[in-house]
Every structure is written in structure tokens, then in C-alpha cells.
C-alpha positions as CSV (number, residue, x, y, z in Angstrom):
1,M,33.3,-63.5,32.8
2,K,30.0,-64.9,34.3
3,Q,26.9,-64.9,32.2
4,G,23.6,-63.9,34.0
5,K,20.9,-66.4,34.1
6,T,18.3,-66.0,31.3
7,K,14.8,-65.5,32.9
8,T,12.0,-67.8,31.9
9,A,8.7,-66.7,30.4
10,W,7.0,-67.3,33.7
11,Q,9.6,-65.4,35.7
12,K,9.1,-62.4,33.2
13,T,5.3,-62.7,33.5
14,R,5.5,-62.9,37.3
15,K,7.7,-59.9,37.6
16,F,5.3,-57.9,35.2
17,F,2.4,-58.7,37.5
18,N,4.4,-58.1,40.6
19,D,5.1,-54.6,39.4
20,I,1.5,-53.9,38.7
21,H,0.5,-55.3,42.0
22,L,3.1,-53.1,43.7
23,W,1.9,-49.8,42.2
24,L,-1.7,-50.7,42.5
25,G,-1.2,-51.2,46.2
26,L,0.9,-48.0,46.7
27,A,-1.7,-45.9,44.7
28,S,-4.7,-47.1,46.8
29,G,-3.3,-48.3,50.0
30,I,-4.3,-45.6,52.4
31,I,-7.9,-45.4,51.0
32,V,-8.2,-49.1,51.0
33,I,-7.2,-49.3,54.7
34,L,-10.0,-46.8,55.6
35,I,-12.6,-48.5,53.4
36,C,-11.7,-52.0,54.7
37,L,-11.5,-51.0,58.3
38,S,-14.9,-49.3,58.3
39,G,-16.2,-52.3,56.3
40,T,-15.0,-54.7,58.9
41,I,-16.9,-53.0,61.6
42,Y,-20.0,-52.4,59.4
43,V,-20.4,-56.2,58.8
44,F,-22.3,-56.5,62.0
45,N,-24.2,-53.3,61.7
46,T,-27.6,-54.8,62.2
47,E,-26.5,-57.0,65.2
48,L,-24.8,-54.0,66.9
49,K,-27.7,-51.6,66.5
50,E,-30.2,-54.3,67.9
51,M,-27.8,-54.9,70.9
52,A,-27.8,-51.1,71.5
53,S,-31.6,-50.9,71.6
54,P,-32.9,-54.2,72.9
55,E,-36.1,-52.5,74.1
56,L,-37.1,-52.0,70.3
57,Y,-36.3,-55.5,69.2
58,K,-36.9,-58.0,72.0
59,V,-39.9,-59.0,74.1
60,D,-40.6,-61.7,76.5
61,A,-43.2,-64.1,75.0
62,K,-43.8,-66.1,78.1
63,G,-46.1,-68.4,76.2
64,A,-48.5,-65.5,75.4
65,K,-50.6,-65.4,72.2
66,P,-50.0,-62.4,69.9
67,I,-52.7,-59.9,69.4
68,Q,-54.4,-59.9,66.0
69,I,-52.3,-57.9,63.6
70,E,-55.3,-55.8,62.5
71,A,-55.7,-54.7,66.1
72,L,-52.0,-53.9,66.4
73,M,-52.3,-51.8,63.1
74,A,-55.1,-49.8,64.6
75,R,-53.0,-49.0,67.6
76,V,-50.0,-48.0,65.4
77,K,-52.2,-45.7,63.4
78,A,-53.7,-44.2,66.5
79,S,-50.2,-43.7,68.0
80,T,-48.5,-42.3,64.8
81,G,-51.2,-40.8,62.8
82,G,-49.7,-42.4,59.7
83,K,-50.6,-45.2,57.3
84,V,-49.4,-48.7,57.8
85,T,-47.9,-50.0,54.5
86,S,-46.3,-53.3,55.7
87,V,-45.5,-55.5,58.7
88,K,-42.7,-57.7,59.4
89,I,-43.5,-60.7,61.5
90,P,-40.4,-62.6,62.8
91,A,-40.3,-66.3,63.3
92,D,-38.7,-65.8,66.7
93,P,-41.6,-65.2,69.2
94,N,-39.2,-63.1,71.4
95,K,-38.7,-60.5,68.6
96,T,-41.0,-57.5,68.0
97,Y,-43.2,-56.9,65.1
98,Q,-42.0,-54.1,62.9
99,F,-44.7,-51.9,61.2
100,M,-43.7,-49.6,58.3
101,V,-45.7,-46.4,58.6
102,K,-46.0,-43.7,56.0
103,M,-46.2,-40.5,58.1
104,K,-48.3,-37.6,57.1
105,D,-46.6,-34.5,55.6
106,K,-47.1,-30.9,57.0
107,D,-50.3,-30.5,54.9
108,G,-51.8,-33.6,56.5
109,E,-51.7,-35.6,53.2
110,G,-49.9,-38.9,53.0
111,K,-46.6,-39.1,51.0
112,K,-47.1,-40.1,47.4
113,E,-46.6,-43.7,46.5
114,G,-44.3,-43.2,43.4
115,G,-41.3,-41.9,45.1
116,D,-41.3,-44.6,47.8
117,R,-41.7,-47.4,45.4
118,K,-38.8,-46.1,43.3
119,K,-36.6,-45.8,46.3
120,G,-37.5,-49.3,47.5
121,A,-36.7,-50.7,44.1
122,A,-33.4,-48.9,44.2
123,E,-32.5,-50.2,47.6
124,L,-33.4,-53.9,46.6
125,S,-31.6,-53.8,43.3
126,G,-28.4,-52.2,44.7
127,A,-28.8,-49.0,42.9
128,P,-28.0,-45.9,44.8
129,S,-30.8,-44.5,46.8
130,K,-31.8,-40.8,46.9
131,D,-32.4,-41.0,50.6
132,K,-30.2,-39.0,52.8
133,N,-28.8,-41.9,54.7
134,K,-28.3,-44.0,51.6
135,G,-26.1,-42.1,49.3
136,G,-28.1,-39.3,47.5
137,K,-28.5,-35.7,48.0
138,G,-31.0,-36.1,50.8
139,K,-33.4,-33.7,49.2
140,E,-37.0,-34.6,48.6
141,G,-38.0,-34.4,44.9
142,P,-41.6,-33.3,43.9
143,G,-44.0,-36.0,45.1
144,E,-41.4,-38.2,46.6
145,G,-41.1,-37.6,50.3
146,K,-39.4,-39.6,53.0
147,R,-39.4,-43.4,53.1
148,P,-41.8,-45.0,55.6
149,S,-40.7,-45.2,59.2
150,A,-40.3,-48.5,61.1
151,F,-42.2,-48.7,64.4
152,A,-41.5,-51.6,66.8
153,V,-44.6,-53.0,68.5
154,N,-45.0,-55.6,71.3
155,Q,-47.3,-58.1,69.8
156,Y,-48.4,-59.4,73.2
157,T,-49.3,-56.2,74.9
158,G,-50.0,-53.9,71.7
159,E,-47.6,-51.3,73.1
160,V,-45.9,-49.2,70.4
161,L,-42.3,-49.3,71.6
162,G,-40.9,-46.6,69.4
163,N,-39.7,-45.4,66.0
164,V,-36.8,-47.6,65.0
165,S,-35.9,-45.3,62.1
166,E,-35.3,-42.3,64.3
167,T,-34.1,-43.8,67.5
168,K,-30.5,-42.4,68.1
169,T,-27.9,-44.3,70.2
170,A,-24.2,-43.9,70.5
171,T,-23.8,-47.3,68.6
172,G,-26.1,-46.2,65.9
173,E,-24.4,-42.9,65.4
174,F,-21.0,-44.6,65.3
175,M,-22.2,-47.1,62.7
176,K,-23.5,-44.2,60.5
177,T,-20.0,-42.7,60.7
178,M,-18.5,-46.0,59.7
179,F,-21.0,-46.2,56.7
180,S,-20.0,-42.6,55.7
181,L,-16.3,-43.5,55.9
182,H,-16.9,-46.6,53.9
183,R,-18.9,-45.0,51.3
184,W,-17.8,-41.3,51.1
185,L,-14.7,-41.0,53.2
186,L,-16.5,-38.7,55.5
187,L,-16.5,-36.1,52.8
188,D,-20.3,-35.9,53.1
189,K,-19.8,-34.3,56.5
190,I,-18.2,-31.2,54.8
191,E,-20.8,-28.8,53.4
192,K,-18.7,-26.6,51.2
193,P,-17.6,-28.4,47.9
194,L,-13.9,-29.1,47.9
195,F,-13.7,-29.6,44.1
196,G,-15.6,-27.1,41.9
197,E,-19.3,-27.7,42.0
198,L,-19.0,-31.4,42.5
199,E,-20.8,-32.6,45.7
200,N,-18.5,-33.9,48.4
201,R,-20.6,-37.0,48.7
202,K,-20.1,-37.7,45.0
203,L,-16.4,-36.9,45.3
204,G,-16.0,-39.3,48.2
205,S,-17.9,-41.9,46.3
206,Y,-15.7,-41.5,43.2
207,I,-12.5,-41.7,45.3
208,S,-13.6,-44.8,47.2
209,G,-14.9,-46.4,44.0
210,T,-11.6,-45.9,42.2
211,A,-9.7,-47.2,45.1
212,T,-11.8,-50.3,45.2
213,I,-11.4,-50.9,41.5
214,L,-7.6,-50.7,42.0
215,F,-7.8,-53.0,45.0
216,T,-9.7,-55.6,43.0
217,L,-7.1,-55.5,40.3
218,G,-4.5,-55.9,43.1
219,V,-6.3,-59.0,44.3
220,I,-6.3,-60.5,40.7
221,T,-2.6,-59.7,40.2
222,G,-1.9,-61.0,43.8
223,I,-3.4,-64.4,42.9
224,V,-1.1,-64.6,39.9
225,I,2.0,-63.8,41.7
226,W,1.1,-66.1,44.6
227,F,1.9,-69.2,42.5
228,P,5.5,-70.1,43.0
229,Q,8.0,-70.7,40.2
230,K,8.1,-74.4,41.2
231,M,4.8,-75.8,41.7
232,K,6.1,-78.4,44.2
233,A,6.7,-75.6,46.6
234,W,3.0,-74.3,46.5
235,R,2.5,-75.4,50.1
236,Q,4.9,-72.7,51.3
237,G,2.4,-70.1,50.2
238,L,-0.2,-71.5,52.7
239,K,1.9,-71.2,55.8
240,V,3.4,-68.5,58.0
241,K,6.9,-69.1,59.4
242,W,6.6,-67.6,62.9
243,S,10.1,-68.7,63.8
244,G,11.8,-66.7,61.1
245,S,12.7,-63.0,61.1
246,W,10.0,-60.3,61.2
247,K,10.6,-59.7,57.5
248,R,9.9,-63.3,56.6
249,T,6.8,-63.4,59.0
250,N,5.6,-60.2,57.5
251,H,6.0,-61.6,53.9
252,D,4.2,-64.8,54.8
253,L,1.3,-62.9,56.5
254,H,0.8,-60.9,53.3
255,N,1.2,-63.9,51.0
256,S,-0.8,-66.5,53.0
257,L,-3.6,-64.5,54.5
258,G,-4.2,-62.7,51.2
259,F,-4.6,-66.1,49.4
260,Y,-7.1,-67.5,52.0
261,A,-9.2,-64.3,51.7
262,C,-8.8,-63.6,48.0
263,I,-12.2,-65.1,46.9
264,F,-14.1,-63.0,49.4
265,L,-12.0,-59.9,48.7
266,F,-12.7,-60.3,45.1
267,L,-16.4,-60.5,45.7
268,M,-16.3,-57.4,47.8
269,G,-14.2,-55.5,45.3
270,I,-16.0,-56.4,42.2
271,T,-19.5,-55.5,43.6
272,G,-18.5,-52.3,45.6
273,P,-18.0,-49.8,42.7
274,Q,-21.6,-50.1,41.4
275,W,-22.6,-47.7,44.2
276,S,-20.0,-45.2,42.9
277,F,-20.3,-45.3,39.1
278,P,-23.5,-45.8,37.1
279,W,-21.4,-47.0,34.1
280,Y,-19.9,-49.7,36.3
281,R,-23.3,-50.8,37.6
282,E,-24.6,-50.9,33.9
283,A,-21.6,-52.9,32.8
284,L,-22.0,-55.3,35.7
285,R,-25.7,-55.9,34.8
286,K,-24.9,-56.3,31.2
287,T,-22.2,-58.9,32.0
288,L,-24.7,-60.8,34.1
289,G,-27.3,-60.4,31.4
290,T,-29.8,-58.7,33.6
291,Y,-29.5,-55.1,32.4
292,Q,-32.7,-53.2,31.6
293,P,-32.5,-50.0,29.6
294,E,-33.8,-46.8,30.9
295,G,-37.7,-46.6,30.4
296,F,-38.1,-50.3,30.4
297,E,-41.4,-51.3,31.9
298,P,-41.5,-54.8,33.5
299,P,-44.6,-56.9,33.0
300,A,-47.4,-55.8,35.2
301,D,-48.1,-57.9,38.3
302,P,-51.4,-59.8,38.5
303,V,-54.2,-58.1,40.4
304,S,-56.9,-59.0,42.7
305,K,-60.4,-59.8,41.4
306,I,-63.4,-58.2,42.9
307,N,-66.9,-59.5,42.7
308,A,-70.1,-59.0,44.6
309,E,-69.6,-62.1,46.9
310,N,-66.1,-61.3,48.1
311,A,-65.6,-57.6,48.0
312,K,-63.9,-57.5,51.5
313,S,-60.2,-58.1,52.3
314,L,-59.3,-61.1,54.5
315,S,-57.3,-61.1,57.7
316,I,-53.6,-61.0,57.5
317,A,-53.6,-64.3,59.4
318,K,-55.3,-65.9,56.4
319,Y,-52.6,-64.6,54.0
320,I,-49.9,-66.0,56.3
321,D,-51.6,-69.4,56.4
322,K,-51.7,-69.5,52.5
323,A,-48.0,-68.4,52.4
324,Q,-47.1,-71.2,54.8
325,E,-48.8,-73.7,52.5
326,V,-46.9,-72.6,49.5
327,L,-43.6,-72.0,51.3
328,P,-43.7,-74.7,54.1
329,Y,-40.5,-73.7,56.1
330,A,-39.8,-71.6,59.2
331,G,-39.0,-68.0,58.4
332,D,-39.7,-64.3,58.8
333,Y,-42.6,-62.7,57.0
334,L,-42.9,-59.3,55.4
335,V,-46.5,-58.6,54.4
336,S,-46.9,-55.5,52.1
337,L,-50.4,-54.2,52.2
338,P,-52.2,-53.3,48.9
339,K,-52.2,-49.7,48.0
340,D,-55.8,-49.9,46.3
341,S,-58.6,-52.2,45.9
342,L,-57.0,-53.9,42.9
343,S,-53.4,-54.6,44.1
344,A,-52.4,-57.9,45.3
345,I,-51.0,-58.8,48.9
346,A,-47.3,-59.1,48.5
347,I,-45.6,-61.4,50.9
348,T,-41.8,-62.0,51.3
349,K,-40.5,-64.9,53.4
350,N,-36.9,-65.2,54.6
351,R,-35.4,-68.3,56.1
352,T,-33.9,-67.9,59.5
353,G,-30.8,-69.6,61.1
354,F,-27.0,-69.6,61.1
355,F,-26.8,-70.6,57.4
356,A,-29.9,-68.8,56.3
357,P,-29.7,-67.2,52.8
358,S,-30.4,-63.5,52.6
359,A,-32.6,-63.8,49.5
360,G,-36.2,-64.3,50.2
361,D,-39.1,-66.0,48.3
362,K,-42.1,-63.9,47.2
363,L,-45.8,-64.4,46.8
364,L,-48.6,-62.3,45.3
365,L,-51.9,-63.2,46.8
366,D,-55.5,-62.0,45.8
367,Q,-56.5,-59.8,48.7
368,Y,-60.1,-61.1,48.6
369,T,-59.6,-64.8,48.3
370,A,-55.9,-65.4,49.3
371,G,-55.5,-67.2,46.0
372,V,-51.9,-67.5,44.7
373,L,-51.5,-65.1,41.8
374,K,-47.7,-65.4,41.6
375,V,-44.9,-67.4,43.1
376,D,-41.2,-66.2,42.9
377,V,-38.8,-68.8,44.6
378,F,-35.3,-67.5,44.6
379,K,-33.5,-70.7,44.1
380,D,-35.6,-71.5,41.1
381,K,-34.3,-68.5,39.2
382,P,-31.5,-68.7,36.5
383,F,-28.0,-68.5,38.0
384,N,-27.3,-65.0,36.5
385,E,-30.5,-63.6,38.0
386,R,-29.7,-65.1,41.4
387,V,-26.2,-63.4,41.2
388,S,-27.6,-60.2,40.1
389,G,-30.3,-60.1,42.8
390,S,-27.6,-60.9,45.4
391,I,-25.1,-58.0,44.6
392,K,-25.8,-56.3,47.9
393,A,-25.5,-59.4,49.8
394,L,-22.3,-60.4,48.1
395,H,-20.9,-57.0,49.1
396,L,-22.1,-57.0,52.7
397,G,-21.4,-60.6,53.5
398,D,-24.9,-61.9,54.5
399,V,-25.3,-64.2,51.6
400,Y,-25.7,-67.0,54.0
401,G,-26.5,-65.4,57.2
402,M,-24.3,-65.3,60.2
403,F,-22.0,-67.9,58.6
404,T,-20.8,-65.7,55.8
405,K,-20.8,-62.6,58.0
406,I,-18.1,-64.1,60.3
407,I,-16.1,-65.1,57.1
408,Y,-16.4,-61.6,55.6
409,F,-15.4,-60.1,58.9
410,F,-12.1,-61.9,59.0
411,A,-11.5,-61.5,55.2
412,C,-12.1,-57.7,55.5
413,L,-9.8,-57.6,58.6
414,V,-7.2,-59.3,56.4
415,A,-7.7,-56.7,53.7
416,T,-7.1,-54.0,56.1
417,T,-3.8,-55.3,56.9
418,L,-2.6,-56.1,53.3
419,P,-1.6,-52.5,52.3
420,V,0.5,-52.3,55.6
421,T,2.3,-55.7,55.1
422,G,2.7,-55.0,51.4
423,T,4.3,-51.6,51.9
424,L,6.7,-53.1,54.5
425,I,7.7,-55.8,51.9
426,W,8.4,-53.0,49.3
427,L,10.4,-50.9,51.8
428,N,12.5,-54.0,52.8
429,K,13.2,-54.7,49.1
430,L,14.3,-51.0,48.5
431,K,16.6,-51.1,51.5
432,K,18.1,-54.4,50.3
433,K,18.8,-52.9,46.8
434,R,20.4,-49.7,48.2
435,K,22.6,-51.7,50.7
436,P,26.2,-52.0,49.1
437,K,27.3,-55.5,48.4
438,K,30.2,-57.0,50.4
439,V,33.3,-57.5,48.2
440,N,35.8,-60.3,48.8
441,P,39.2,-58.4,49.0
442,V,41.0,-61.3,47.4
443,Q,38.6,-61.4,44.5
444,A,38.9,-57.6,44.1
445,M,42.7,-57.8,43.6
446,Q,42.4,-60.4,40.8
447,P,42.3,-59.0,37.2
448,A,39.1,-59.4,35.3
449,L,39.3,-61.9,32.5
């Protein structure tokens, strides 16, 4: 009587992880396909929206000199009736200036500052926003109001080209649908609650967040079972045998493509649930050592100094010149205007180019002297703070500009196929187990020993 081969410890471990990998994939497969498919498309959200409305983003410089920013601000104020809070000045002379304008409410008073600052902080930190299009209820709390609107301006003619925030195009609406599918599985489109009093948006967020956690665990277990029993055969896991049967090709596609994309899929998966679960976001910050408890008051920013000799603000061009001295590289500028006579001028500068990092460097300047009050260079921060400040970029794929966007696009495309190829592998194994084994008639007639 033949003795079965005893499984090694590695074989037992591999089978254990393989079983976990299988059930994680089956439990989250359909949701993961929807999330990854919409994520694949959303990678190029900014580029697609700009292509759909070139009149708001592109101008023809033709060697012309831009109009002074203060004059442009006056035209924006006259056109919109609102208050300019910041201006984005691109390094590319063929791109429009973008002015953020706080529109007046129905009573003719400007929106209060507090709500907008909180929303801006939430957006930058990766925390869920309360804005309608960003993941909250879409209702305005007391004293909060809407976020400022972005107006595109031709810096050479002074023409206010339109409200970027409210311009609707087929591409823009499609991308909003993709965002809704990615974040809330389109459940936010349904008004009546589907599960008790729980908002459909939250329900969709919980489902997508849970599926993402399962997917991340699936990536980890997949990395473990990728390693072959004999390490000398590791190269087989990097190739796809196109000349084999479709079952072999499907298996290689799942195995090889999953391995090539695993690092990027892990980064997408580990960062995604923070927008679904506050406890996850808190745990992620604690792990990175950047968590701040509720009620924590960060150190106050330095303020401008007023005296009788220089009680008048300088031109924005002066602030840009000073920022260029401190940060001497080509890049886009975002100049945030002071909200009162003591506040500093806040300038954020982002590098441009194919490999440009998404994180910007920040300056605080005295609004009366353009003196440097504070310099915050991103690359000089501790590693954990840089990672914490890049959570959103790590999830969206624009950590290093277009270079990583392209990589994320293909990685997300691979992630969309993994549940399909994985399910086919499982079905093939089931079919193989159920198929009766062929018995040699001669051996069948021999008596068992």
C-alpha cells in the first residue's frame, strides 16, 4: 500500500495562505472590480477635465507680458462680486491664472473663514471633507458655507474666462460618476436610506472600505504564495506562457501581473480605507507617528509686523520674487492672501515636469516687508511626516507627477483583472477535483495488498 508524501512546513504554510487568499478574493471580488475600474479611469481626472474645457485652462502667450496681478484681482472682483482669497500662477505661460474667490451669500456677507479653513485642512490632510462633492453630507453647517470657487483668467487680456468649479461638461460629469462609484458605489445617488437610518453615502463608503481592506490582505497573502516551493524556479513567476493552454495563460497572468503590480496595489489598498473609517485613519496616523488628538492646537504661525513706516502691503510680484530667492527652481505658485492686517502671506510652490513630486514647499512672508517668517521644505521633513503628508498622493498615484500616474494606471488596470483571473483559477481547480480519475482496468483487477 502506497504512503502519501508528507507535506513540508512551507507547503502547509503556503496552502494556508492560499486558502485565505482565495476566500478574501471571493468575498470582495465584485466590489474590487468596480473600485479598481473606476480608479483606473480616475487616475487622469485632472488631465481629462482640462482637455474637455481647454478654454478655461489654456491661453496663447505669443510673447505677451502678463497684466499685474492686482489689476487682474480687481477685474475678478468686479466680475464676480466676491473676495479673492488666493491665486495660482502656473510656470507654463500658456496656462491660465486661477483665482479662488469667496462668493457672497444671499445676505450679501462673505462666507466665514473658519469653515473654509477647516475644509481646506481636511482636504490637504486626507481627512474626509464635508463638502458635497468630497464625501460629506453636503449640508452647510452654521458659519461654514461653501468652499471658494475657482475662476480662470487670461493673464494677458484680463478676461475672466469662467468659473472652473461650476463649469459642467460631459467629461466632468462622467468623472464625478467614476468618483462616486469609487468612493460610495453610486449609493450616494439614492436618496432614501437602504439600511435603517444610515446614510447611503456612508453605507457605500463602509462597503468600499471593507472591500479595500480585504483586497489589501489579499495582496499580502498573494505575495506570500507567489514564492515557489523551489526557489530556483522563481523566474517562472515572472513570465506568461502564451503558447500554453488558456488555463495556463490565465494562471500566469494572475501570478505574474499581480507580482509586478503588488507594491503599487499595496500602497493603494493601505491608504484607501482612511476615507471610509475614522478609526483606520487614526490608526494609520498613529503608526506613522503623526497622530494629533482631538482638540490639539498646533503652534501659531508667525505674523506680520506693522509699524508706521511700512503699513502698506507690497505687490504680489514682490512676494513672488522673494519666494524665487528662497526656492530657486521652476514651479507653479499658489499665493494665499492674508485674511487680516497681521496674517502672513502664504506661498506654496510645486515643481513641474514629468517626474515632479506632488508635495510642495511652503513659505510664510511678512506682508509689509516680504521678509521670510517661516520656510517649510518638504524634502527636509522627517520620513514619517513626508509619508503622512503624501497619503492622498500615494493613493491617487501622483506622487511623482505623470511618471507615477502612468504606473498607477497600469497597476490599477491589473487590479481590475485579478478577481476575474483568480476566480477562473478557482473554478478550474473545482472542475479538476470533481472530474473522476481514470482507472487502469488491469490494476483494478489486482487484489489490494
